[in-house]
C-alpha positions as CSV (number, residue, x, y, z in Angstrom):
1,M,184.0,57.8,72.2
2,S,181.8,55.6,74.3
3,I,179.9,56.8,77.3
4,R,177.5,54.7,79.4
5,S,175.0,55.9,82.0
6,R,172.2,54.5,84.0
7,A,169.7,55.8,86.6
8,P,167.4,53.9,88.9
9,N,163.6,53.9,88.6
10,R,161.6,54.5,91.8
11,I,158.6,53.5,93.9
12,D,156.6,56.4,95.2
13,L,155.7,55.8,98.9
14,G,153.7,59.0,99.4
15,G,153.2,62.6,98.5
16,G,153.0,62.2,94.7
17,T,151.6,65.3,93.1
18,L,152.8,67.5,95.9
19,D,156.1,67.9,94.0
20,I,154.4,69.8,91.2
21,W,154.9,73.6,91.1
22,P,152.9,75.5,92.4
23,L,150.9,73.0,94.4
24,Y,153.4,72.6,97.2
25,L,153.5,76.4,97.5
26,L,149.8,76.7,97.8
27,L,150.0,74.2,100.7
28,G,153.0,76.0,102.3
29,R,155.3,73.1,101.4
30,G,155.2,69.5,100.2
31,V,157.1,66.3,100.8
32,T,157.3,63.2,98.8
33,L,158.8,59.8,99.9
34,N,160.3,57.5,97.4
35,V,162.8,54.6,97.1
36,A,165.0,53.9,94.1
37,V,164.8,50.3,93.0
38,S,167.2,48.1,91.0
39,V,165.3,48.6,87.8
40,Y,167.3,50.9,85.6
41,S,167.1,53.2,82.6
42,H,170.2,52.9,80.4
43,V,171.9,55.3,77.9
44,A,174.8,54.7,75.6
45,L,176.5,57.4,73.6
46,D,178.7,56.3,70.8
47,D,180.2,57.7,67.5
48,E,177.7,57.7,64.6
49,P,179.5,56.7,61.4
50,G,178.8,59.1,58.6
51,G,178.1,62.0,61.0
52,G,174.8,63.4,62.0
53,Y,172.7,62.3,64.9
54,R,170.9,59.0,65.5
55,L,168.6,58.5,68.5
56,V,167.4,54.9,69.1
57,S,165.1,53.4,71.7
58,E,165.9,49.7,72.0
59,D,162.8,48.9,74.0
60,T,160.2,50.8,71.8
61,G,161.9,50.4,68.4
62,Y,161.6,54.1,67.7
63,E,164.4,55.9,65.8
64,N,165.0,59.6,65.1
65,A,167.9,60.5,62.8
66,A,169.1,63.6,61.0
67,K,172.2,65.1,59.5
68,S,171.9,68.3,61.6
69,L,170.8,68.8,65.2
70,G,168.0,71.2,64.2
71,A,166.5,68.7,61.8
72,L,165.8,66.1,64.5
73,D,162.1,65.5,65.4
74,F,161.5,67.3,68.7
75,D,157.8,66.4,68.9
76,G,157.8,62.7,68.1
77,P,158.2,59.6,70.3
78,L,161.9,60.5,70.9
79,G,161.2,64.2,71.3
80,L,162.4,64.3,74.9
81,V,165.7,62.6,73.9
82,A,166.1,65.1,71.0
83,R,165.5,68.1,73.2
84,A,168.1,66.9,75.7
85,V,170.6,66.5,72.9
86,R,169.8,69.9,71.5
87,Y,170.3,71.5,75.0
88,F,173.9,70.2,75.2
89,D,174.6,70.9,71.5
90,P,177.2,68.2,70.9
91,P,179.0,68.0,67.6
92,P,177.6,65.8,64.8
93,G,178.5,62.1,64.7
94,L,176.5,61.1,67.8
95,R,174.5,57.9,68.3
96,V,172.3,57.8,71.4
97,V,170.8,54.4,72.4
98,T,168.3,54.2,75.2
99,R,166.8,51.2,77.0
100,N,164.4,50.9,80.0
101,E,164.2,47.8,82.1
102,A,160.7,49.0,83.3
103,P,157.8,48.5,80.9
104,Q,156.1,51.6,79.6
105,G,153.3,52.8,81.9
106,S,154.7,50.9,84.9
107,G,154.5,53.9,87.1
108,L,158.1,53.6,88.2
109,G,159.2,57.0,86.7
110,A,161.1,55.3,83.9
111,S,161.0,58.2,81.4
112,S,162.3,60.6,84.1
113,S,165.1,58.2,85.1
114,L,166.0,57.8,81.4
115,L,166.2,61.5,81.0
116,V,168.4,61.9,84.1
117,A,170.8,59.2,82.7
118,L,170.8,60.9,79.3
119,L,171.6,64.3,80.8
120,A,174.4,62.9,82.9
121,A,175.9,61.2,79.8
122,L,175.6,64.4,77.8
123,E,177.3,66.3,80.6
124,R,180.2,64.0,80.4
125,L,180.3,64.2,76.6
126,T,180.3,68.0,76.6
127,R,182.4,68.3,79.8
128,R,179.7,70.4,81.5
129,A,178.9,69.9,85.2
130,P,175.7,71.8,86.3
131,G,175.4,69.7,89.5
132,S,172.6,67.5,90.8
133,T,170.0,70.1,91.5
134,D,170.4,71.7,88.1
135,L,170.2,68.3,86.5
136,V,166.8,67.7,88.2
137,N,165.5,71.2,87.2
138,L,166.7,70.8,83.6
139,A,165.1,67.4,83.4
140,A,161.7,68.7,84.7
141,D,161.9,71.7,82.4
142,L,162.5,69.5,79.3
143,E,159.8,67.1,80.3
144,A,157.3,69.9,80.8
145,Q,158.1,71.2,77.3
146,V,157.3,67.8,75.8
147,I,154.1,66.9,77.7
148,R,153.0,70.5,77.9
149,V,151.8,70.4,81.5
150,P,153.6,71.2,84.8
151,T,155.7,68.3,86.0
152,G,156.9,67.2,89.4
153,K,160.5,66.5,90.3
154,Q,160.4,63.5,92.6
155,D,161.1,61.0,89.8
156,H,164.2,63.0,88.7
157,Y,165.5,63.2,92.3
158,A,165.3,59.5,92.7
159,G,167.3,59.0,89.5
160,V,170.0,61.4,90.6
161,Y,170.3,60.5,94.2
162,G,169.2,56.8,94.4
163,G,168.3,55.3,97.8
164,A,165.4,56.2,100.0
165,N,164.6,59.9,100.2
166,A,162.2,62.4,101.6
167,I,162.2,65.3,99.2
168,W,161.0,68.6,100.6
169,F,159.5,71.2,98.3
170,E,159.6,74.6,99.9
171,P,159.5,78.2,98.7
172,G,162.7,78.9,96.9
173,R,164.3,75.5,97.4
174,N,164.0,71.8,97.3
175,R,165.8,69.7,99.9
176,V,166.6,65.9,99.7
177,E,166.8,64.1,103.0
178,S,168.4,60.6,102.6
179,L,166.5,58.1,104.7
180,P,168.2,55.1,106.4
181,M,167.3,51.7,104.9
182,P,167.6,48.5,106.9
183,D,169.8,45.8,105.6
184,S,167.9,43.0,103.9
C-alpha cells in the first residue's frame, strides 16, 4: 500500500478571524478571502514493517510510534496527526510521513493544509468519502481539540479547494465562492 496526498498552503487576503465560530454569527455573517499558493503540505501513507503505527514529521524530526492505536501520543508534537489517524481507525501496520514546504510559523496555514492532506489520504486508505465540507469541519474539530481554543476554517477550505476563494460564513452554512484569477 502506498498513498500520497498534498494540499496547498494559502495567503490570507482579508477577513481572517471572521471565520471563527461564533464571531461571524455575532456579526451576522463573515467572509474571508484567500489564495492557495504553490507551497504544499505532503503526506505519505505506507506499510509499516512489523505492524503498529509510526508517525514521522520529516521537517521537524518528530516521531510518534506505538504497537496499538490507543498507545499513540495524542498530546505531543504529532498529536494532531495521531488524532486524525485515530478518527479513521486504520488497521495496524501504518507508517505516516508528513512534510511541509512552508516553515513553521510562516502564517501560510501549513498545519491546516497538512491536516487536510492527511485526512484525504486516510479517506482513501479506509475507503471513506465524507465530502469536502465534512473534511473541512473534521479538520477544524480535530485542530480545536489539540490547541484547545476555537478555530477558523479558511485555512482548511484553501487546502481542500485550492485557487482563489471568498468563503462566506453564515448561520447554518459556509459557502465557497471561487474567484477568477488572471493568467500570469
